N, C-alpha and C positions, 0 to 999 in steps of 0.2 A: 504494500500500500504506500509506504514511504517513497519507494522508487517511482511509482506511478505519479505521486504528487509532485516530486522533484522534476520529473519529465514534463508534466503539465505546466509547471511554473516556467521552466526553461523555454518551452514552446511559446508560451505567452510573451515572455520577454523578447524572444526572437521575432515574433510577429510584430510587436510594437516597434522594435528597432527597424524591421523591414518596412513598415509603413512610413517611418521617418526617412527612409532612403528612396522613396518613390521617385523623387526628382533626379536622383543620381543613377542608380542601377538596381535592378532586381537581384536578390541574393539567390544564387543557384546552389547553395550548400544547405543541408538539413540543419535543424536546430542543434545548438551546442551549449552545454553548460560548462563554462570555462572556470567557474569558481574554484574547483580543486587544483587548477593549474596555476592559480595566482601565487606570486612570490617564489615560483620555482626558479632555479638558477642552473645554467648549463655551461659547458665549454666545448668548443669544437675540437675534434681529435682526428688525426690523419693516420691511417695504418702504416704509412711509410716512415713515420717518426715515432717508433716505439720507445717506451721508457727505458728499455734495456739497450739503447743505442750504444755502440762501441765508444769507449773513451778515447781511443787512439785513431780509429779509421772510419768513424761515422761520417756520413755525408752532411753537408750544410756547414754552418758555422761551428766553432770548436766546442760549444757548450754541450753538456750532457747531464744526466740526472744526478741529483745530490746523493740519493741512495743507490745502492747496488741492487738491481732487480734480476729476477730469475730469467734463465734462458727459455724456460717453459712458458708458453703464452698465457695459459689459464692462471698459472701461479703468479706470473708477473702482474696481471690485472687484479688478482686477489691482493697482492701487496700494495698496488696503487690505491685500492679502496681502503685498506688498513691504514696507510700512511697519510692519505689525503682526504679521507672521508669526514674528518672533524672540522674542516674549514667552512662548511655550510653549503657546498654545491649539492644540487640534486643529482647530477650525473653528467654524462658526456654525450655529445652528438657525434657519432662516429661516421666518418665519410665512407660512402659506399658508391662505387662506380656501377651504374645500372647494368644489369645482365653480366655481372662478373662474380663468379662463384667464390673466388679467393677473398674478396672484400666481405662477403656475407659470412664466411667462416670466421673472419676476424671479429665481426660483431658478436657472433655466438660465443667466441672465446672470452670476450670482454664481459658479456652478461654472466657467463658461468663463473668467471673469476670474481665478479661482484657478489654473486650469490654465495660462493664459498667463504667470502670474507665476513659474512653476517652483517655487513654495513648496508645502510639504506642508500646505496648508490645505484642509479638506473642508467638506461641506455636508450637513445633514440637514433634511428638511422638518418643520416644526412646525405641525401642521394644526389649524385651528379650524373647527368645524362650525357650521351654523345650521339644521339640519333639526329637524322636530317629531315625526318618527317614525322607526323603524328602517328602514323601506322607503325613505323619502326620503333618510336618511343613507347607506344602502348605495348608492343611485344616485349621490349626490354624491361619495362616496369612490371608487367605480369610475371615474367621469368624471375625478376628480383624478389617479388613478394612470394612467389612459389618457393624460392630457396630460403627465404626468411621464415617461412612457416615450418613447423608449428610454433617455434619459440617466440615469434613476434606476438602471438596471441596468448601463449601459455606460460612462458618463462617468467618467473616472478621479478626479474630485474630488467626486462624490456618494459619501458614505461608505457602505461596506457591511461588515457583520460576516460574515466568510466571503464568501458570495455573496449575502447577504441585506441589502437596504437597511434602514436604521434610520430610523424616523419617531417623532415625539413627538406625542401627542394632547393638545391644550390643555384640552379640556373633556370628560373622560371621563364625568362624572356626568350628561351629557345623555341617555345611554342606560343601560339596565340591563346588568349584566355579561354575561348570556347573549345579549343583543342585540348586544353587541360581538363575541361569538363568532360570531354569525350573519353580521355584517358582514365580519369578517376572513376567514371561509371563502369568501364571495363574491368578495372582492378577490383572495385568494391563489389561487383557482381559475384566474384568468387570469394573474396576475403573479408567482406563485410565493411562496416563503417571504418574509415581511416580519417584521422585528423591531419590535414595537409597544411603546412606552413610554408610560405614563400619567402625566400631570401630577398629582402628589400633594402639592403645596406646602401645601395646606390640609387634608390628609387626617387621619383618625383611624386607630387600629389596626384598628377594626372595618371601616372602609372598605377598607383594604388587604387584609384577609382576604377580603372579598367580591369585590373587583375583580381582585386580582393573579393568581388562577388563570386569568384570561382574557387577561392581558397578559404580555409577556416581561420586564417590569420597570417601574420608575418613573423619572421625571425630575421636576424641580421648576421652575416659573416663580414665583420668589419675590416676595413682597409682605409683608415682615415688619418688625417691630421686633426688637431683639435678644431680648427676652423671648419674643416669638412664635416666632422661629426656634428657640430653645432648647426651647420647648414642643413644636414639631413633631418635632424630632429625638428628644426624650425619649419621645414617644408611639410613634414608628415604628422607631427604630434596632434595638431588641432583637427586635421582630417580624420585621423584614426579615432580620436575620442568622440568627435561630434557626429561623424557620418557612419562609423563602423564600430559602435560600442559593443556589439555582440561578438566581434572578432577578437582573436588573441593578438595583443600588441606585445611582441617580444622584442625588447630593445637590446642593445649591445654595448658592452664596455670593451675598450680596445687598449692593449699595451702599446704596441707600435708595429709598424710595417717597415722593415729595414733589411734589405737584401745586401749581404756583404760581397756578392759577386760583382754587382755593377754599381753598388753604393746608391741604390734608389730607395726612397722612402723618407721617413722622418727620424731624425736623431733625437732620442728622448733626453730631456734634461733630468737624468736620474729617474726618480719615481714620479716626478711632477706631472708628466703627461698622463700617466695612468690614473693618478688621483684626480686630475681634472676631468678625465673621461668618466669617472664615476659621478662626479657632480653633474655633468651634462646629461648623462643617461637618467639619473634618478629624478632630475628636474622635470623630465618628460612624463613622469608617472606611468611607466610601462606596467603591463600585467606580470611579465616575467622578464628574465634577463639571460643573456648568454655572453660569455667572455671569450673573445678571440685572442689566443688559441691555446690549446692544451700544451703541445710540445713541438711546435713548428720551429726547428732550428735552421730553416732555410730563410724564412721571412722574419725570424726572431720575435714572433709575437706570442711566445709561450709563457704560461703562468705556472706550470708544474715546477715544484722545487728542483732547482738546478744548481750546477756547480758555480755558475756566475752569480746567481741572485738568491741562492738558498730559497726560503719559502716566503720572502717578503711580499710578493704580489698576492699570494693567497692569504697572508695575514692581513693585508690591507682590505682584501675582499671580505674576509671574515668580519672585520669591524663595520664596514659599510653595510653588509647584509643584515647584521644584527639591528642596526638603526632602522633600516628599510622595513624590516619585519617586525619592528616594535619589540625587539627582544633585548635583554640585557647583554651588552658586549662582553666578550671574554676578558677576564682580568687575571693578573698574575700576582703572586704574593710579594714579589720583589720586582724592581724595574726590569723590563724586557726591552733592551736597546739594540738597535741595528745601526750600522754605518754603511753608507753607500758612497762609492767613488768610481769615477770613470776608469776604464782599463788603461786609457792613455789620454793625453791632451796635446793638441797642436800648439807648439810654442807661439806665444802671443795671445792665446785665448785663455780665459780664466780656468783655473783649477776649481772644480766644483765638488762639494761634499754635502751629504745629508746625515743627520742623526735623527733616527725615528724612534719614538718611544710609545709603547702601548699602555693601555690603562692599568693602573695598579689598584689592587684591592686594599681596603683598610684606610686608615686616616692619613697616613703620611704619603702624599702623592708628589711632593716636590723632589726633583733630582737636579743636581748641578753637574753639568758635563763640560769637560775640557778636551778639545780636539787638538792634537799636535801632529805636525808633519815631520817625519824623521827620515834619515838615510838608512841604509842597510845595516849600519853599525849602531843604530838606535840613537844617534846624535840628533837632537831636536833642531830642525831647520827653521821652523815657524810654529808658534803656539797662538791659536786664536783665543781671544778673551773668553772666559768661562760664561756659559749660558745656563739660565734657570729654565727648566721645563716642568710644567704642571701636568702630570700624567693622569688627569681625570678622563681623558679620551686620547685618541691617537694624535700625537703631536710631532711636528717635523721642524727641526732647526737646520737652516741652510748656511753654508760657509763658502766663501769664494776668496781666491787669491790670484793675482796676475802671475801666470806661469813663467813669464820672462824673469821674474825675480829669483827663480830657482833654475834658470836655464843651464847652469853648470852641472846640475844633477841629471843622471841618467833616468832615475826613477825616484819617487817619494813613497813612503809607507805611512799611512794614517795610523794613529794610535789614540785610543779613547780612555780617559779617566773619568769616573763618575762617583759622586758622593751622594748617599741617600740615608736620611734619618740618622740613627746612631751607629750605623754600620761604618767600618773603616773604608776609606776610598779604595776603589778597585780599578785596575788598569788592564787593558787588553794587551795581548802581544801584538806585534806588527801585523797590520791587516794587509790584504793583497795590494800589490803596487799599482800606482798610476805612473806609467812611463811618459816622459816628456818627449813627444815625437817631433822630429826635426822638420819634416817636409810634408808628410801625409799620414793621417791617422790610419794605422793598420787594422783597427777594430773599433767599432763605434758604440759599444754598449758599456755596461758598468758592472762592477762587483757590488755585492751587498752581503754583509756578514753579521750574524747574531752574536752578541756577547755571551750567549748561553751555550754556544756550540764550539767553544774553543777548548781543545784538549790542553789541560794544564801540564806544563813541562817543568822539570827541575834540572839541576846541574847546569853545565855550560850549554847555551844555545848556539854557540859558535860551531862551525864545521869547516872542513878544509876540502878543497878540490884542486888537485894539481899543486898543492902547497900553498894556495891562496886561501886566506880567511874570508869569512862572511863580509861582504861589501867590497872585496878585492877583485883583482883580475888575474886569472891564470893564463899562461901562454899555452896555446894549443900544441900538444906533442905531435910529432910527425905521423905516428901510427895511431894516434887517438887514445892510446892506453893511458888512463889517468887514475891515480889513487884518490879515493874518497874516504874521509874519516869524519865521523859525526859523534857528538858527545851527549846530546839531549835525550832524556828518557821521560816517559809519561809518569806524572805524579799520581800515585794510587790513592792519595789521601782524600781526594775530592769525594763528596757524598753523592754527587750527581753522576749517573752512569754515562751521560752524554759527554761530559768533559773530562773523563778519566779513562785510561786504558787506550791502547792502540790496536794493533793487529795487522795493519797493512801499510807498507811504505811505498811511496811513489817518488821516483826521480823525475823531475820536470825539467824540460828544455824549452825555453821560451814560452812557459806557461802550459805546455802540453806534455803528456806522459811519455817519457823515453823508455822506461821500464818500471816494473813494480814487483813486489814480492812480499810474502808474509813475514812480519816481524812485529814484536810487541812494542818496540820503541825505536828511537833514532840513535841508539848507541851501538854503532857497528863500524866496520871498515871493510872496504871492498875495492875491486878494480873495475873501472868502466872503460868501454871503448867509445869515446865521444865522436860524433860526426864532425867533419871539418867545417868550421864556420865560414871559410872563404874570407872575403873581405868584410863580412858582417860582424856583429858583436852579439854573441849568444849569452843568455843568462840561464843559470841553473838554480833550482830550489829543491829542497826535500819537503815532502808532505807526509804527515802521519794521519791516519784516519781509523775510526773504529766503526763497529757495526751499527751504532746508534746515531750516526750522522755527525759525530764530533770530528774536528780536524785541527791540525796545527801546521802552519806553513812557515818554513824557515826563511831567514834572510837570504838574499841572492848572492851568488858568485858569478862573475862574468868570465867568459872564455874568448880570447882573441888570438888570431894568427898574426896580428900586428902588421897587416898589409896596408893600413891607412893611418899612420901615426900623425901626431900633431894636431893643431887647432885650425879651424877655419871660421870665417865670418859668414853669417847666414842672415839675409834680410827676412823679416817676418812682418805679418800684418797684425796690427794692434786693434783692440776693440773699437777705437774711435776712427778706424779706417786710415790712420797714419801708418807709415812704414818705419819700423824700428830695425835694430840689428843686434844680434847676439853672437858671442864667440863660443863655439862648442867643439867637442872632439870631432875630428874628421870622420872617425869610424861610426859616429851616430847618424850620419846622413845616409838615408837609404838610396839604393840604386838597383836597377835591373839590367843585366847585360846578356845579350843573346849573340854569342860569337859565331854560331853556325859552323863550328869546327868539325862537328860529326853528326851522323845521322841519329836523330832521336825521335823520328816520326812515330805516332801522330802528335807528339808534344814538341814544343820549342823550349830547349833547355836554358834556364837562367843560371849562368856561371858565377853570379855575384856572391852567392852564399845565402841569399834571402829566400831561395827556393820558390821564386815567383815565376812559374813556368807559363808558357803559352800553349795554344791548341791550334794545330794546323788545320785550317778549314773547319773550325769549331762549330758544331751544330747542337741541336737538342734543346730540351726545356731550359730556359734561361740563357739561350743564345751562345753557347759554347764555353761555359765555365768548366773548371776542372773538379767540381764536386766538393772540394774542401778548402777552407781558409783557416788561418790561425791568428795568433796575437802579434806576429812580427812579420807581416807581409807575405806569409806562406800562401801559395796558391797551387795545390797539389791534388792528387786523387786518381781514381780509376775512371777512365772514360772509354766510350766506344770509338772505334776508328771512324773518321769522317768520310763523307762521300769522296770518291777518288778524283772527281773533276773539280773539287774545291780545295785540293791540297797542293801547295807549291812543292816542287821537286827539289830535293837536296842534291847538290853536286859537289864532288870533291874538287879541291883546287890546291894542289901541293899538300902541305901540312894543314891547310885550312879548308874552308868550304863556303858555300853560299846557297841561298834559296832562289830558285828560278820560278818566276810568276808568269802566268799566261794571260792575265786580264780577267780570268774567271775564278782565281783562287786567292786565298788570303790567310792570315794568321789572326786569331782572336786572342787577346790577352785581357783577362778580367781579374777580379779579386782585389781591386783597389790599385789602379795602375797609373793613370795620368795625374801628375803632381799639380796641385791647385795654384801654387805660388812659385817660389824660386825653383827653377828647373832648367835642365838641358836635355834636348832630344837630339841624338846624333845617330848617323848611320852612313854606310857606304852604299852608293847606288850606281848601277850600270844599266841604263835603259837600252832596250833593243832598237828603238827608233824614236824620233821626235816627229812632231806634226799634229799630234792630238793631245788634248788635256788628259792627264792621268794623275789621280790621287796616289800618293806613295804611302802615307800614314795619316791616321786621323783618330781623334778622341771623341767619344760620344757627347761629352759636355762642352765641347768647343775649347778645351784647354790648349790644343795644338792641332794643326793640320798642315801637312807638307804635300805639295803637289808640283808637277811639272806642267807648265802651260804649253800651248801649241808651238811656241817659239823655242822651247827647250829651256826656258828660264824657270827658276825655282820660286815658288810662292809659299810663304809661311803665313798662316792665318791664326788669329786668336780672337775669341769673343771677348768683348769688354762691355761694362755696364753702360746703358744709355740713360740719360737723365733729362728731365724737362727743365724749363726756365728757372724753377725754384730749387733745382738740384736734387729733386726726388728721383730715385731710380725707377724707371718705367719699363725697362726691358733690357735688350742688349743689341749691340751692333758688332760688325766684324772689322777687325783691323788686319789688313793684308800687306805684307812686305814682298817685293819682287826683286830678284837678284839682277845684277848687271851681267854676270857671266851666265853662260848656257851649259847645259849638260851635253856631253857628246855620246852618241850611240857607241856601244862596245867598249867604253872606257869607264873605269871606276872613279867616282868623285865622292869626296866627303861632304856631307851636309850637316849643319848643326843649327838648331834654333834655341836661343838662350833667353830666359826671362828672369828679371831681377826685381820684380814688383813695381818698377818705374818705367822701364823700357823693354821693348821686344827687339831682339837682334837676330839677324839672319847671316849665317856664314856659308859660303860655298867654296870648296877647295881651301878651307881654313882662312879665307880672306873675308873680312866683314863686307857684306854687300848692301845692307840696308838696316836701319833702325828707326824706331818711332816710339813716342810716349804711349804707354799702355797701362792704364790703371787696373788694379786687381779687382776681381769679381768673386764674391763669396760663394756664388752658385757653383763655382768650379770645384768645391769640396765634395760634390756629389756627382753621380752619373759619370764614371771615369774609365769605362772600358776603352781599349785601344785596338784598332785594326791596323795591321801591317799589310801593305799591298793594296790599299784602297781607303775608302771613307768608312766612318762609323757613325751611323745615324742613331738617334735616341731610341731606346736606351742601350741597345747592343746589336744593331742591325748592320751587318757587314755589306758594303757595296764595293766589290773588287773592281779594280781598274788598271792596275799597273802591269806593264809587260816589260820584263827584264829581270835583273838580278839584284838581290839585296844581301848584305852581310854586315857583321860587326855593328849590331844595333844596341844602343845603350840609352836608357832613360835615367837621368840623375836628378836627385832632389836638391840641387843647388845650382846657382848660376856660375858655371865653369868659365874659366878664362880660355882663350884659344890655345894657350900652351898646355892646357890640361886635357884637351880632346884626345880621343883614341888615335894611335898612329896606324900605319897600314897593316901592321901585324895584330891590331886590336888590343894593344897594350896601352893602358892609361898613362898619361904623363903627369906627374905631380899629384896624383890622387891616390 
């Protein structure tokens, strides 16, 4: 009887709402009682980004799960629910490619893992189609639902609203609204009532009015800046509440979209964008929420506890959800503090830090925090004035310092001291480093560490690598064999299981695992065979971790082959758009060098030591990247061979070699390549003929373009900001330099384009050909893929043009002098 009454009320509400919609559109969906769905919260998940992603060879950015997860799929998802079920999420929306059995099996594994955990974590299919017609789509969706049955209707952890499964459609615009009605009718004829939500993250009000009569509501797979998110909600909120009150309005919260392969998206200011996204979403008063994304380490929009950010994003979500649901927020008996800092900063831009504090239970809620910036020997380089934080709710204290004040440092390590009540002040160990990047940020995200997950260590925290102490520099041995001696051990006296005891040791090279082994503490000696750093500067750290998520990260020791000694002057862009200058170690300036000395197809080998390789004729999702990036300009990975007609041919030339281009082939170099400011781009070119315009090299963001015109002259182009009469930047314009000298067919000629933040210079045959004033443009920090052998259009679209030979290609993150260019043997002079 109760069920009949609820159905009657729901039908009446639906009828009233439909009457109100008479002027817009008739509702083609049956009545829906959405009340049980209110205040549910989800996160999208992709099967190709599993929580047990490899720590060393996983695709995407270098981040991985904070906890170690099982290799067994069901057990892994059971562990996810056990470790993440307490933060307030209802469950996951797992992506399913229509008519693909493998994706369906992943969904079933997730649901079963959630069931075995005993946690109230649920699953919704998030379906992405690939059909070209409504008939094909209908067949795909029927097959998908056939494969999802019977679990979709019977499994306790597949979410159902009433008795109806809820699914989200990723790409609703692939069909017309009425065609969706036709598809749904065919599916529901066999599988009964389904609740269909349409992804409306990029929708307009007109789109909603057209599509929503055929769906039960909307969801959102977000890909926004703050301004874009505010615009979407501004366009849709009133329409959804006023014209479609009977439909589910599922809003979205977004961390960021930031792809490290081509540097596209939004660079977050630590947790600020995420926190602002919560404000924007909750202001719209949605029925439910979804958070983009669970563990996408390609677009870096993940919220699952990870090595880079621990659980800070879920902790923030937990607090916001409690307020939204009118619940008491989680509180701790003592201050629960986190410190966030960027993995690196471009010299000239501000160092940024956050101290986040969560609500404290009891009467004493005030905590005094002091943030210090230290070197690797724990010498204090800068101490910010102490701050008082009242932890009656989530509080955030932000700190900034001009990075040029610490330009002499390779990296800085934050350290936090806090005083609370009658307890003695406590001090963290050195937190993960912020490296002071000379020319290009190699990684665009941030670290975040909880003060409650630090393994306490005793005895000496110093360690030795190749005879160098913490904070020092070891000289690379010719065979790489290097002694390692460490003295720190885990303090067993702590009462908290998280911050005592070890169990696993990781040796980190440039922030990534070189090797690991079981050991209780860091008190051991061994021999390592280190990779050759080339002309780069490697840093090594030791990390101790335990099974409860506790970690200790040692100070760093650098390793150098001493190929670039001495100091250099580097021009930098300051926050007020003026140009400054710093003096830094030459070895800190990144560069990528492609000698073409030997056959390495389908990859183009970077001999600099930075491991920033290219892809001959690179294709595939993402435009020809190499699958993996790191924290120090690495661009590596396993890729499929490119199509043969897009690959330049390597040819031997004595003890060297070159690449022969046909006008149809090219090299794609991604992973953070084109330098935004001080830079030198040089190469040797041998055209087959002149008479036609041919692009030789180009960056997607307009940082540099080198071409040969119809007369055989060299043109160098760089985009610069365009301003109106008031000085406001309104767009961009192109500055092009043209050489006096011409290229000769069949003859090798050296070309270099040099930028010093004030002027652009073009050299041909090592002689200065042209120069002109060229102001810097901050947009050059993003979208920086480079194509060799043609142009690169936004964001990574190769346009091959060059016919001839190229060799000894070098991109350098400093404005080199002519006497520092590569010679005919590809040997740098003076660098």
